[in-house]
N, CA, C and O atoms as a GROMACS GRO file, in nm:
protein
  592
    1UNK      N    1  11.821 -13.160  13.666
    1UNK     CA    2  11.954 -13.098  13.684
    1UNK      C    3  11.950 -12.985  13.792
    1UNK      O    4  11.847 -12.921  13.815
    2UNK      N    5  12.062 -12.966  13.854
    2UNK     CA    6  12.069 -12.865  13.959
    2UNK      C    7  12.116 -12.736  13.895
    2UNK      O    8  12.126 -12.728  13.773
    3UNK      N    9  12.147 -12.633  13.978
    3UNK     CA   10  12.202 -12.511  13.934
    3UNK      C   11  12.364 -12.496  13.934
    3UNK      O   12  12.428 -12.393  13.913
    4UNK      N   13  12.415 -12.631  13.963
    4UNK     CA   14  12.572 -12.654  13.966
    4UNK      C   15  12.610 -12.639  13.791
    4UNK      O   16  12.553 -12.690  13.695
    5UNK      N   17  12.732 -12.543  13.798
    5UNK     CA   18  12.754 -12.505  13.673
    5UNK      C   19  12.820 -12.647  13.585
    5UNK      O   20  12.837 -12.642  13.463
    6UNK      N   21  12.851 -12.767  13.662
    6UNK     CA   22  12.887 -12.885  13.596
    6UNK      C   23  12.759 -12.942  13.520
    6UNK      O   24  12.776 -12.995  13.410
    7UNK      N   25  12.622 -12.931  13.576
    7UNK     CA   26  12.521 -12.976  13.503
    7UNK      C   27  12.505 -12.895  13.384
    7UNK      O   28  12.484 -12.953  13.277
    8UNK      N   29  12.512 -12.758  13.388
    8UNK     CA   30  12.510 -12.686  13.271
    8UNK      C   31  12.584 -12.740  13.149
    8UNK      O   32  12.537 -12.757  13.036
    9UNK      N   33  12.720 -12.767  13.197
    9UNK     CA   34  12.799 -12.827  13.084
    9UNK      C   35  12.746 -12.966  13.027
    9UNK      O   36  12.757 -12.999  12.909
   10UNK      N   37  12.689 -13.042  13.122
   10UNK     CA   38  12.655 -13.170  13.095
   10UNK      C   39  12.516 -13.170  13.022
   10UNK      O   40  12.485 -13.258  12.942
   11UNK      N   41  12.436 -13.067  13.056
   11UNK     CA   42  12.328 -13.058  12.987
   11UNK      C   43  12.332 -13.039  12.835
   11UNK      O   44  12.262 -13.102  12.755
   12UNK      N   45  12.433 -12.933  12.800
   12UNK     CA   46  12.454 -12.887  12.675
   12UNK      C   47  12.511 -12.997  12.586
   12UNK      O   48  12.480 -13.002  12.467
   13UNK      N   49  12.599 -13.088  12.644
   13UNK     CA   50  12.650 -13.181  12.578
   13UNK      C   51  12.568 -13.306  12.547
   13UNK      O   52  12.580 -13.383  12.452
   14UNK      N   53  12.479 -13.309  12.652
   14UNK     CA   54  12.352 -13.411  12.657
   14UNK      C   55  12.256 -13.383  12.524
   14UNK      O   56  12.208 -13.470  12.451
   15UNK      N   57  12.240 -13.237  12.512
   15UNK     CA   58  12.152 -13.189  12.394
   15UNK      C   59  12.224 -13.214  12.270
   15UNK      O   60  12.159 -13.249  12.171
   16UNK      N   61  12.358 -13.200  12.262
   16UNK     CA   62  12.412 -13.224  12.156
   16UNK      C   63  12.414 -13.370  12.106
   16UNK      O   64  12.393 -13.403  11.990
   17UNK      N   65  12.439 -13.447  12.202
   17UNK     CA   66  12.424 -13.590  12.160
   17UNK      C   67  12.294 -13.630  12.116
   17UNK      O   68  12.285 -13.713  12.025
   18UNK      N   69  12.180 -13.574  12.176
   18UNK     CA   70  12.037 -13.607  12.146
   18UNK      C   71  12.017 -13.555  12.014
   18UNK      O   72  11.938 -13.621  11.946
   19UNK      N   73  12.068 -13.452  11.958
   19UNK     CA   74  12.060 -13.404  11.821
   19UNK      C   75  12.142 -13.477  11.725
   19UNK      O   76  12.098 -13.491  11.610
   20UNK      N   77  12.274 -13.534  11.762
   20UNK     CA   78  12.366 -13.558  11.660
   20UNK      C   79  12.399 -13.713  11.663
   20UNK      O   80  12.466 -13.754  11.568
   21UNK      N   81  12.361 -13.800  11.758
   21UNK     CA   82  12.420 -13.920  11.760
   21UNK      C   83  12.313 -14.017  11.713
   21UNK      O   84  12.201 -14.010  11.764
   22UNK      N   85  12.340 -14.114  11.614
   22UNK     CA   86  12.213 -14.196  11.588
   22UNK      C   87  12.174 -14.290  11.689
   22UNK      O   88  12.253 -14.347  11.764
   23UNK      N   89  12.037 -14.307  11.689
   23UNK     CA   90  11.986 -14.392  11.804
   23UNK      C   91  12.055 -14.524  11.811
   23UNK      O   92  12.085 -14.566  11.923
   24UNK      N   93  12.085 -14.598  11.705
   24UNK     CA   94  12.147 -14.732  11.706
   24UNK      C   95  12.297 -14.744  11.732
   24UNK      O   96  12.348 -14.855  11.750
   25UNK      N   97  12.369 -14.632  11.734
   25UNK     CA   98  12.498 -14.625  11.788
   25UNK      C   99  12.526 -14.645  11.942
   25UNK      O  100  12.450 -14.579  12.014
   26UNK      N  101  12.608 -14.713  11.998
   26UNK     CA  102  12.633 -14.740  12.124
   26UNK      C  103  12.721 -14.626  12.206
   26UNK      O  104  12.836 -14.596  12.173
   27UNK      N  105  12.656 -14.573  12.311
   27UNK     CA  106  12.741 -14.458  12.377
   27UNK      C  107  12.800 -14.516  12.510
   27UNK      O  108  12.723 -14.569  12.590
   28UNK      N  109  12.915 -14.507  12.532
   28UNK     CA  110  12.993 -14.510  12.648
   28UNK      C  111  12.959 -14.377  12.750
   28UNK      O  112  13.023 -14.272  12.746
   29UNK      N  113  12.867 -14.397  12.826
   29UNK     CA  114  12.837 -14.285  12.919
   29UNK      C  115  12.902 -14.320  13.064
   29UNK      O  116  12.947 -14.433  13.082
   30UNK      N  117  12.906 -14.236  13.153
   30UNK     CA  118  12.969 -14.279  13.281
   30UNK      C  119  12.855 -14.282  13.376
   30UNK      O  120  12.741 -14.251  13.341
   31UNK      N  121  12.887 -14.323  13.506
   31UNK     CA  122  12.771 -14.361  13.611
   31UNK      C  123  12.747 -14.225  13.681
   31UNK      O  124  12.686 -14.227  13.788
   32UNK      N  125  12.787 -14.110  13.632
   32UNK     CA  126  12.748 -13.983  13.706
   32UNK      C  127  12.595 -13.982  13.676
   32UNK      O  128  12.540 -14.051  13.590
   33UNK      N  129  12.527 -13.880  13.773
   33UNK     CA  130  12.406 -13.871  13.756
   33UNK      C  131  12.354 -13.811  13.602
   33UNK      O  132  12.246 -13.843  13.553
   34UNK      N  133  12.442 -13.729  13.543
   34UNK     CA  134  12.414 -13.678  13.399
   34UNK      C  135  12.429 -13.796  13.303
   34UNK      O  136  12.354 -13.816  13.208
   35UNK      N  137  12.528 -13.867  13.334
   35UNK     CA  138  12.547 -13.988  13.239
   35UNK      C  139  12.436 -14.084  13.244
   35UNK      O  140  12.411 -14.147  13.141
   36UNK      N  141  12.357 -14.106  13.363
   36UNK     CA  142  12.271 -14.193  13.368
   36UNK      C  143  12.144 -14.130  13.326
   36UNK      O  144  12.048 -14.203  13.297
   37UNK      N  145  12.133 -13.990  13.320
   37UNK     CA  146  12.010 -13.923  13.269
   37UNK      C  147  12.018 -13.911  13.134
   37UNK      O  148  11.923 -13.852  13.082
   38UNK      N  149  12.113 -13.954  13.055
   38UNK     CA  150  12.118 -13.926  12.905
   38UNK      C  151  12.012 -13.985  12.842
   38UNK      O  152  11.955 -13.922  12.753
   39UNK      N  153  11.977 -14.087  12.871
   39UNK     CA  154  11.845 -14.154  12.776
   39UNK      C  155  11.723 -14.069  12.782
   39UNK      O  156  11.639 -14.066  12.693
   40UNK      N  157  11.719 -13.999  12.894
   40UNK     CA  158  11.585 -13.928  12.901
   40UNK      C  159  11.567 -13.808  12.819
   40UNK      O  160  11.461 -13.746  12.817
   41UNK      N  161  11.685 -13.770  12.741
   41UNK     CA  162  11.668 -13.674  12.634
   41UNK      C  163  11.609 -13.716  12.504
   41UNK      O  164  11.538 -13.642  12.436
   42UNK      N  165  11.642 -13.840  12.472
   42UNK     CA  166  11.593 -13.914  12.358
   42UNK      C  167  11.647 -14.038  12.371
   42UNK      O  168  11.745 -14.057  12.442
   43UNK      N  169  11.580 -14.146  12.294
   43UNK     CA  170  11.614 -14.284  12.293
   43UNK      C  171  11.764 -14.302  12.234
   43UNK      O  172  11.792 -14.288  12.115
   44UNK      N  173  11.852 -14.333  12.333
   44UNK     CA  174  11.998 -14.365  12.292
   44UNK      C  175  12.031 -14.511  12.349
   44UNK      O  176  11.969 -14.557  12.445
   45UNK      N  177  12.131 -14.578  12.284
   45UNK     CA  178  12.179 -14.688  12.340
   45UNK      C  179  12.284 -14.665  12.430
   45UNK      O  180  12.383 -14.616  12.374
   46UNK      N  181  12.299 -14.686  12.568
   46UNK     CA  182  12.394 -14.637  12.647
   46UNK      C  183  12.430 -14.760  12.725
   46UNK      O  184  12.361 -14.859  12.748
   47UNK      N  185  12.566 -14.728  12.763
   47UNK     CA  186  12.614 -14.869  12.848
   47UNK      C  187  12.556 -14.867  12.986
   47UNK      O  188  12.502 -14.969  13.030
   48UNK      N  189  12.564 -14.754  13.060
   48UNK     CA  190  12.525 -14.771  13.199
   48UNK      C  191  12.375 -14.714  13.230
   48UNK      O  192  12.355 -14.596  13.202
   49UNK      N  193  12.286 -14.778  13.276
   49UNK     CA  194  12.157 -14.750  13.307
   49UNK      C  195  12.105 -14.848  13.427
   49UNK      O  196  12.176 -14.941  13.467
   50UNK      N  197  11.988 -14.823  13.477
   50UNK     CA  198  11.943 -14.893  13.582
   50UNK      C  199  11.848 -15.016  13.547
   50UNK      O  200  11.760 -15.053  13.624
   51UNK      N  201  11.877 -15.083  13.410
   51UNK     CA  202  11.807 -15.194  13.371
   51UNK      C  203  11.889 -15.297  13.336
   51UNK      O  204  12.007 -15.281  13.307
   52UNK      N  205  11.827 -15.413  13.337
   52UNK     CA  206  11.919 -15.546  13.285
   52UNK      C  207  12.015 -15.492  13.159
   52UNK      O  208  11.994 -15.397  13.083
   53UNK      N  209  12.114 -15.574  13.164
   53UNK     CA  210  12.223 -15.534  13.066
   53UNK      C  211  12.296 -15.658  13.039
   53UNK      O  212  12.295 -15.754  13.116
   54UNK      N  213  12.370 -15.656  12.908
   54UNK     CA  214  12.453 -15.776  12.844
   54UNK      C  215  12.561 -15.768  12.970
   54UNK      O  216  12.596 -15.659  13.016
   55UNK      N  217  12.607 -15.888  13.019
   55UNK     CA  218  12.710 -15.896  13.111
   55UNK      C  219  12.828 -15.842  13.069
   55UNK      O  220  12.900 -15.787  13.152
   56UNK      N  221  12.873 -15.849  12.924
   56UNK     CA  222  13.000 -15.783  12.889
   56UNK      C  223  13.002 -15.646  12.904
   56UNK      O  224  13.107 -15.584  12.886
   57UNK      N  225  12.903 -15.591  12.933
   57UNK     CA  226  12.905 -15.423  12.953
   57UNK      C  227  12.988 -15.409  13.090
   57UNK      O  228  13.045 -15.302  13.113
   58UNK      N  229  12.994 -15.499  13.168
   58UNK     CA  230  13.060 -15.487  13.292
   58UNK      C  231  13.216 -15.421  13.268
   58UNK      O  232  13.271 -15.335  13.338
   59UNK      N  233  13.268 -15.487  13.152
   59UNK     CA  234  13.397 -15.448  13.110
   59UNK      C  235  13.421 -15.282  13.098
   59UNK      O  236  13.518 -15.221  13.141
   60UNK      N  237  13.309 -15.228  13.029
   60UNK     CA  238  13.322 -15.083  12.997
   60UNK      C  239  13.355 -14.990  13.114
   60UNK      O  240  13.405 -14.878  13.098
   61UNK      N  241  13.324 -15.046  13.233
   61UNK     CA  242  13.341 -14.959  13.355
   61UNK      C  243  13.510 -14.942  13.374
   61UNK      O  244  13.562 -14.849  13.434
   62UNK      N  245  13.585 -15.053  13.309
   62UNK     CA  246  13.732 -15.024  13.323
   62UNK      C  247  13.783 -14.927  13.237
   62UNK      O  248  13.902 -14.894  13.244
   63UNK      N  249  13.709 -14.879  13.158
   63UNK     CA  250  13.765 -14.757  13.080
   63UNK      C  251  13.733 -14.654  13.172
   63UNK      O  252  13.833 -14.582  13.177
   64UNK      N  253  13.656 -14.616  13.238
   64UNK     CA  254  13.652 -14.501  13.346
   64UNK      C  255  13.751 -14.537  13.463
   64UNK      O  256  13.800 -14.440  13.521
   65UNK      N  257  13.783 -14.645  13.501
   65UNK     CA  258  13.870 -14.683  13.601
   65UNK      C  259  14.012 -14.649  13.576
   65UNK      O  260  14.079 -14.592  13.661
   66UNK      N  261  14.068 -14.688  13.438
   66UNK     CA  262  14.197 -14.693  13.384
   66UNK      C  263  14.194 -14.618  13.236
   66UNK      O  264  14.245 -14.661  13.132
   67UNK      N  265  14.133 -14.516  13.250
   67UNK     CA  266  14.136 -14.432  13.118
   67UNK      C  267  14.272 -14.378  13.067
   67UNK      O  268  14.285 -14.322  12.958
   68UNK      N  269  14.372 -14.399  13.154
   68UNK     CA  270  14.507 -14.366  13.121
   68UNK      C  271  14.588 -14.484  13.043
   68UNK      O  272  14.705 -14.472  13.005
   69UNK      N  273  14.513 -14.593  13.025
   69UNK     CA  274  14.557 -14.715  12.976
   69UNK      C  275  14.516 -14.728  12.820
   69UNK      O  276  14.423 -14.803  12.789
   70UNK      N  277  14.584 -14.659  12.727
   70UNK     CA  278  14.550 -14.672  12.613
   70UNK      C  279  14.517 -14.797  12.548
   70UNK      O  280  14.415 -14.808  12.481
   71UNK      N  281  14.606 -14.900  12.565
   71UNK     CA  282  14.575 -15.042  12.508
   71UNK      C  283  14.442 -15.095  12.574
   71UNK      O  284  14.372 -15.158  12.496
   72UNK      N  285  14.397 -15.084  12.692
   72UNK     CA  286  14.276 -15.128  12.750
   72UNK      C  287  14.162 -15.068  12.702
   72UNK      O  288  14.061 -15.132  12.674
   73UNK      N  289  14.172 -14.936  12.691
   73UNK     CA  290  14.062 -14.837  12.637
   73UNK      C  291  14.020 -14.899  12.488
   73UNK      O  292  13.912 -14.948  12.458
   74UNK      N  293  14.128 -14.885  12.407
   74UNK     CA  294  14.114 -14.949  12.267
   74UNK      C  295  14.038 -15.073  12.259
   74UNK      O  296  13.930 -15.086  12.202
   75UNK      N  297  14.114 -15.179  12.332
   75UNK     CA  298  14.058 -15.301  12.334
   75UNK      C  299  13.900 -15.309  12.368
   75UNK      O  300  13.821 -15.365  12.292
   76UNK      N  301  13.867 -15.255  12.476
   76UNK     CA  302  13.720 -15.253  12.499
   76UNK      C  303  13.632 -15.182  12.420
   76UNK      O  304  13.516 -15.220  12.403
   77UNK      N  305  13.681 -15.076  12.368
   77UNK     CA  306  13.609 -14.990  12.266
   77UNK      C  307  13.568 -15.095  12.149
   77UNK      O  308  13.455 -15.119  12.107
   78UNK      N  309  13.673 -15.142  12.115
   78UNK     CA  310  13.660 -15.246  11.991
   78UNK      C  311  13.565 -15.381  12.028
   78UNK      O  312  13.467 -15.417  11.964
   79UNK      N  313  13.610 -15.438  12.129
   79UNK     CA  314  13.516 -15.548  12.158
   79UNK      C  315  13.376 -15.534  12.194
   79UNK      O  316  13.292 -15.622  12.178
   80UNK      N  317  13.354 -15.407  12.247
   80UNK     CA  318  13.183 -15.366  12.277
   80UNK      C  319  13.127 -15.294  12.151
   80UNK      O  320  13.006 -15.276  12.138
   81UNK      N  321  13.209 -15.258  12.066
   81UNK     CA  322  13.152 -15.173  11.945
   81UNK      C  323  13.111 -15.049  11.975
   81UNK      O  324  13.013 -15.001  11.918
   82UNK      N  325  13.184 -14.978  12.075
   82UNK     CA  326  13.120 -14.862  12.111
   82UNK      C  327  13.153 -14.743  12.010
   82UNK      O  328  13.258 -14.747  11.947
   83UNK      N  329  13.075 -14.651  11.995
   83UNK     CA  330  13.075 -14.559  11.883
   83UNK      C  331  13.125 -14.424  11.939
   83UNK      O  332  13.207 -14.348  11.888
   84UNK      N  333  13.060 -14.411  12.048
   84UNK     CA  334  13.079 -14.273  12.120
   84UNK      C  335  13.122 -14.279  12.269
   84UNK      O  336  13.105 -14.384  12.333
   85UNK      N  337  13.177 -14.173  12.325
   85UNK     CA  338  13.205 -14.162  12.456
   85UNK      C  339  13.156 -14.027  12.514
   85UNK      O  340  13.199 -13.923  12.465
   86UNK      N  341  13.073 -14.024  12.610
   86UNK     CA  342  13.044 -13.892  12.684
   86UNK      C  343  13.108 -13.880  12.805
   86UNK      O  344  13.086 -13.953  12.901
   87UNK      N  345  13.191 -13.784  12.802
   87UNK     CA  346  13.257 -13.731  12.957
   87UNK      C  347  13.168 -13.641  13.009
   87UNK      O  348  13.128 -13.549  12.938
   88UNK      N  349  13.125 -13.656  13.141
   88UNK     CA  350  13.075 -13.555  13.204
   88UNK      C  351  13.160 -13.471  13.306
   88UNK      O  352  13.265 -13.516  13.351
   89UNK      N  353  13.119 -13.366  13.335
   89UNK     CA  354  13.191 -13.268  13.435
   89UNK      C  355  13.162 -13.294  13.580
   89UNK      O  356  13.190 -13.208  13.664
   90UNK      N  357  13.111 -13.403  13.610
   90UNK     CA  358  13.084 -13.422  13.751
   90UNK      C  359  13.207 -13.490  13.829
   90UNK      O  360  13.281 -13.570  13.771
   91UNK      N  361  13.222 -13.461  13.945
   91UNK     CA  362  13.330 -13.507  14.024
   91UNK      C  363  13.323 -13.661  14.061
   91UNK      O  364  13.428 -13.723  14.080
   92UNK      N  365  13.201 -13.721  14.073
   92UNK     CA  366  13.187 -13.841  14.107
   92UNK      C  367  13.089 -13.917  14.031
   92UNK      O  368  13.043 -13.872  13.926
   93UNK      N  369  13.049 -14.048  14.085
   93UNK     CA  370  12.964 -14.144  14.011
   93UNK      C  371  12.903 -14.246  14.098
   93UNK      O  372  12.952 -14.273  14.208
   94UNK      N  373  12.808 -14.299  14.057
   94UNK     CA  374  12.710 -14.382  14.144
   94UNK      C  375  12.774 -14.524  14.104
   94UNK      O  376  12.759 -14.559  13.987
   95UNK      N  377  12.839 -14.601  14.184
   95UNK     CA  378  12.925 -14.743  14.157
   95UNK      C  379  12.810 -14.842  14.160
   95UNK      O  380  12.782 -14.898  14.266
   96UNK      N  381  12.746 -14.863  14.055
   96UNK     CA  382  12.633 -14.943  14.029
   96UNK      C  383  12.670 -15.088  14.055
   96UNK      O  384  12.768 -15.139  14.001
   97UNK      N  385  12.581 -15.160  14.147
   97UNK     CA  386  12.598 -15.283  14.218
   97UNK      C  387  12.591 -15.391  14.069
   97UNK      O  388  12.663 -15.489  14.053
   98UNK      N  389  12.494 -15.345  13.979
   98UNK     CA  390  12.476 -15.424  13.874
   98UNK      C  391  12.582 -15.442  13.757
   98UNK      O  392  12.573 -15.521  13.663
   99UNK      N  393  12.693 -15.344  13.786
   99UNK     CA  394  12.814 -15.338  13.692
   99UNK      C  395  12.922 -15.372  13.791
   99UNK      O  396  13.021 -15.299  13.792
  100UNK      N  397  12.916 -15.473  13.872
  100UNK     CA  398  13.007 -15.501  13.978
  100UNK      C  399  13.062 -15.395  14.072
  100UNK      O  400  13.178 -15.400  14.112
  101UNK      N  401  12.984 -15.307  14.105
  101UNK     CA  402  13.024 -15.188  14.178
  101UNK      C  403  12.984 -15.228  14.324
  101UNK      O  404  12.953 -15.342  14.360
  102UNK      N  405  12.988 -15.108  14.408
  102UNK     CA  406  12.968 -15.127  14.553
  102UNK      C  407  12.840 -15.042  14.576
  102UNK      O  408  12.806 -15.031  14.694
  103UNK      N  409  12.764 -14.979  14.484
  103UNK     CA  410  12.652 -14.895  14.524
  103UNK      C  411  12.670 -14.796  14.602
  103UNK      O  412  12.578 -14.763  14.678
  104UNK      N  413  12.778 -14.732  14.600
  104UNK     CA  414  12.834 -14.596  14.661
  104UNK      C  415  12.843 -14.487  14.578
  104UNK      O  416  12.885 -14.509  14.464
  105UNK      N  417  12.810 -14.361  14.610
  105UNK     CA  418  12.851 -14.263  14.524
  105UNK      C  419  13.002 -14.210  14.578
  105UNK      O  420  13.031 -14.162  14.688
  106UNK      N  421  13.082 -14.234  14.468
  106UNK     CA  422  13.242 -14.209  14.497
  106UNK      C  423  13.297 -14.118  14.384
  106UNK      O  424  13.249 -14.090  14.274
  107UNK      N  425  13.413 -14.082  14.445
  107UNK     CA  426  13.505 -13.978  14.353
  107UNK      C  427  13.557 -14.062  14.231
  107UNK      O  428  13.600 -14.177  14.241
  108UNK      N  429  13.548 -13.993  14.117
  108UNK     CA  430  13.591 -14.067  13.992
  108UNK      C  431  13.753 -14.078  14.004
  108UNK      O  432  13.808 -13.982  14.059
  109UNK      N  433  13.826 -14.174  13.963
  109UNK     CA  434  13.944 -14.180  13.962
  109UNK      C  435  14.037 -14.079  13.898
  109UNK      O  436  14.154 -14.064  13.932
  110UNK      N  437  13.980 -14.018  13.811
  110UNK     CA  438  14.033 -13.895  13.738
  110UNK      C  439  13.926 -13.768  13.728
  110UNK      O  440  13.803 -13.780  13.734
  111UNK      N  441  13.984 -13.667  13.714
  111UNK     CA  442  13.904 -13.534  13.700
  111UNK      C  443  13.857 -13.549  13.555
  111UNK      O  444  13.914 -13.620  13.472
  112UNK      N  445  13.744 -13.471  13.532
  112UNK     CA  446  13.681 -13.471  13.399
  112UNK      C  447  13.812 -13.397  13.310
  112UNK      O  448  13.843 -13.444  13.201
  113UNK      N  449  13.874 -13.300  13.357
  113UNK     CA  450  13.990 -13.246  13.258
  113UNK      C  451  14.088 -13.348  13.251
  113UNK      O  452  14.154 -13.343  13.147
  114UNK      N  453  14.120 -13.441  13.331
  114UNK     CA  454  14.210 -13.542  13.318
  114UNK      C  455  14.159 -13.663  13.195
  114UNK      O  456  14.236 -13.714  13.113
  115UNK      N  457  14.032 -13.686  13.207
  115UNK     CA  458  13.962 -13.773  13.119
  115UNK      C  459  13.984 -13.691  12.967
  115UNK      O  460  14.027 -13.749  12.868
  116UNK      N  461  13.955 -13.587  12.968
  116UNK     CA  462  13.958 -13.514  12.857
  116UNK      C  463  14.119 -13.517  12.786
  116UNK      O  464  14.138 -13.537  12.666
  117UNK      N  465  14.200 -13.499  12.859
  117UNK     CA  466  14.341 -13.494  12.833
  117UNK      C  467  14.402 -13.629  12.774
  117UNK      O  468  14.483 -13.639  12.682
  118UNK      N  469  14.347 -13.725  12.847
  118UNK     CA  470  14.373 -13.876  12.794
  118UNK      C  471  14.309 -13.914  12.669
  118UNK      O  472  14.371 -13.974  12.582
  119UNK      N  473  14.177 -13.878  12.656
  119UNK     CA  474  14.099 -13.900  12.536
  119UNK      C  475  14.158 -13.812  12.411
  119UNK      O  476  14.172 -13.861  12.299
  120UNK      N  477  14.185 -13.703  12.437
  120UNK     CA  478  14.249 -13.610  12.339
  120UNK      C  479  14.378 -13.668  12.280
  120UNK      O  480  14.404 -13.641  12.163
  121UNK      N  481  14.451 -13.737  12.345
  121UNK     CA  482  14.568 -13.782  12.301
  121UNK      C  483  14.556 -13.923  12.223
  121UNK      O  484  14.646 -13.964  12.149
  122UNK      N  485  14.440 -13.991  12.247
  122UNK     CA  486  14.430 -14.123  12.181
  122UNK      C  487  14.372 -14.095  12.021
  122UNK      O  488  14.274 -14.029  11.986
  123UNK      N  489  14.464 -14.167  11.943
  123UNK     CA  490  14.456 -14.136  11.791
  123UNK      C  491  14.299 -14.195  11.738
  123UNK      O  492  14.234 -14.143  11.647
  124UNK      N  493  14.265 -14.291  11.800
  124UNK     CA  494  14.111 -14.341  11.770
  124UNK      C  495  14.012 -14.284  11.825
  124UNK      O  496  13.902 -14.338  11.813
  125UNK      N  497  14.025 -14.157  11.903
  125UNK     CA  498  13.914 -14.089  11.946
  125UNK      C  499  13.918 -13.945  11.889
  125UNK      O  500  14.025 -13.885  11.878
  126UNK      N  501  13.794 -13.889  11.852
  126UNK     CA  502  13.812 -13.764  11.803
  126UNK      C  503  13.690 -13.680  11.886
  126UNK      O  504  13.573 -13.716  11.894
  127UNK      N  505  13.741 -13.576  11.937
  127UNK     CA  506  13.656 -13.497  12.013
  127UNK      C  507  13.566 -13.415  11.910
  127UNK      O  508  13.613 -13.341  11.823
  128UNK      N  509  13.414 -13.442  11.933
  128UNK     CA  510  13.345 -13.353  11.812
  128UNK      C  511  13.240 -13.253  11.911
  128UNK      O  512  13.155 -13.186  11.853
  129UNK      N  513  13.246 -13.249  12.011
  129UNK     CA  514  13.197 -13.133  12.087
  129UNK      C  515  13.232 -13.131  12.239
  129UNK      O  516  13.231 -13.234  12.306
  130UNK      N  517  13.259 -13.019  12.286
  130UNK     CA  518  13.296 -12.984  12.430
  130UNK      C  519  13.230 -12.855  12.457
  130UNK      O  520  13.210 -12.772  12.368
  131UNK      N  521  13.195 -12.838  12.581
  131UNK     CA  522  13.113 -12.756  12.673
  131UNK      C  523  13.181 -12.758  12.806
  131UNK      O  524  13.164 -12.858  12.876
  132UNK      N  525  13.254 -12.662  12.849
  132UNK     CA  526  13.315 -12.658  12.968
  132UNK      C  527  13.408 -12.792  12.990
  132UNK      O  528  13.496 -12.827  12.912
  133UNK      N  529  13.375 -12.853  13.099
  133UNK     CA  530  13.452 -12.985  13.113
  133UNK      C  531  13.367 -13.098  13.087
  133UNK      O  532  13.371 -13.194  13.164
  134UNK      N  533  13.294 -13.097  12.994
  134UNK     CA  534  13.195 -13.212  12.932
  134UNK      C  535  13.243 -13.218  12.798
  134UNK      O  536  13.276 -13.117  12.737
  135UNK      N  537  13.248 -13.345  12.746
  135UNK     CA  538  13.280 -13.361  12.604
  135UNK      C  539  13.221 -13.515  12.544
  135UNK      O  540  13.188 -13.611  12.615
  136UNK      N  541  13.219 -13.509  12.419
  136UNK     CA  542  13.163 -13.611  12.351
  136UNK      C  543  13.276 -13.632  12.228
  136UNK      O  544  13.315 -13.545  12.150
  137UNK      N  545  13.315 -13.775  12.236
  137UNK     CA  546  13.406 -13.807  12.155
  137UNK      C  547  13.346 -13.930  12.057
  137UNK      O  548  13.283 -14.024  12.105
  138UNK      N  549  13.372 -13.919  11.924
  138UNK     CA  550  13.345 -14.033  11.830
  138UNK      C  551  13.471 -14.115  11.834
  138UNK      O  552  13.583 -14.065  11.826
  139UNK      N  553  13.444 -14.255  11.848
  139UNK     CA  554  13.523 -14.359  11.828
  139UNK      C  555  13.555 -14.396  11.682
  139UNK      O  556  13.471 -14.444  11.607
  140UNK      N  557  13.693 -14.367  11.645
  140UNK     CA  558  13.735 -14.395  11.508
  140UNK      C  559  13.816 -14.514  11.488
  140UNK      O  560  13.938 -14.501  11.483
  141UNK      N  561  13.758 -14.641  11.475
  141UNK     CA  562  13.796 -14.769  11.465
  141UNK      C  563  13.774 -14.818  11.323
  141UNK      O  564  13.656 -14.825  11.287
  142UNK      N  565  13.871 -14.852  11.237
  142UNK     CA  566  13.815 -14.918  11.120
  142UNK      C  567  13.755 -15.042  11.139
  142UNK      O  568  13.792 -15.118  11.229
  143UNK      N  569  13.650 -15.074  11.050
  143UNK     CA  570  13.543 -15.187  11.070
  143UNK      C  571  13.616 -15.286  11.103
  143UNK      O  572  13.594 -15.343  11.210
  144UNK      N  573  13.725 -15.332  11.014
  144UNK     CA  574  13.802 -15.440  11.043
  144UNK      C  575  13.869 -15.469  11.179
  144UNK      O  576  13.897 -15.583  11.215
  145UNK      N  577  13.895 -15.340  11.265
  145UNK     CA  578  13.927 -15.351  11.397
  145UNK      C  579  13.797 -15.381  11.491
  145UNK      O  580  13.805 -15.444  11.596
  146UNK      N  581  13.695 -15.334  11.447
  146UNK     CA  582  13.582 -15.376  11.525
  146UNK      C  583  13.558 -15.509  11.538
  146UNK      O  584  13.500 -15.546  11.640
  147UNK      N  585  13.594 -15.599  11.448
  147UNK     CA  586  13.577 -15.744  11.418
  147UNK      C  587  13.687 -15.823  11.493
  147UNK      O  588  13.663 -15.942  11.514
  148UNK      N  589  13.790 -15.778  11.530
  148UNK     CA  590  13.902 -15.831  11.600
  148UNK      C  591  13.871 -15.884  11.734
  148UNK      O  592  13.961 -15.931  11.803
   0.00000   0.00000   0.00000
């Protein structure tokens, strides 16, 4: 982490996740540096990393590209059985080639505050911790909905 204020926010949320999220739960991180560094805090199941991954995880990146589409977000969370979402306060992300990306560092489609506003309005997401412009959400979908 650098001395940028966004990294301080992300660091605090990463520590919270490390201490509070069960290791078997799947976390939707983003492809920002902080999102990719999350597993270095403690062993966690994350969507985005530099290693081989299930091909269906490619769909997860659509949540970050179309966070304002409540139907799409809910559908992907349900399908992939994602239990948590980590919103970082970084302005950009590494568009990883292994997730159908271009391998270029690019600006996120929405600001961190916009992601937080969208997710705050979704009834199936509960913000459990926020520090600055970084936040973590618990996905609340009845087990029957996870199986649809």
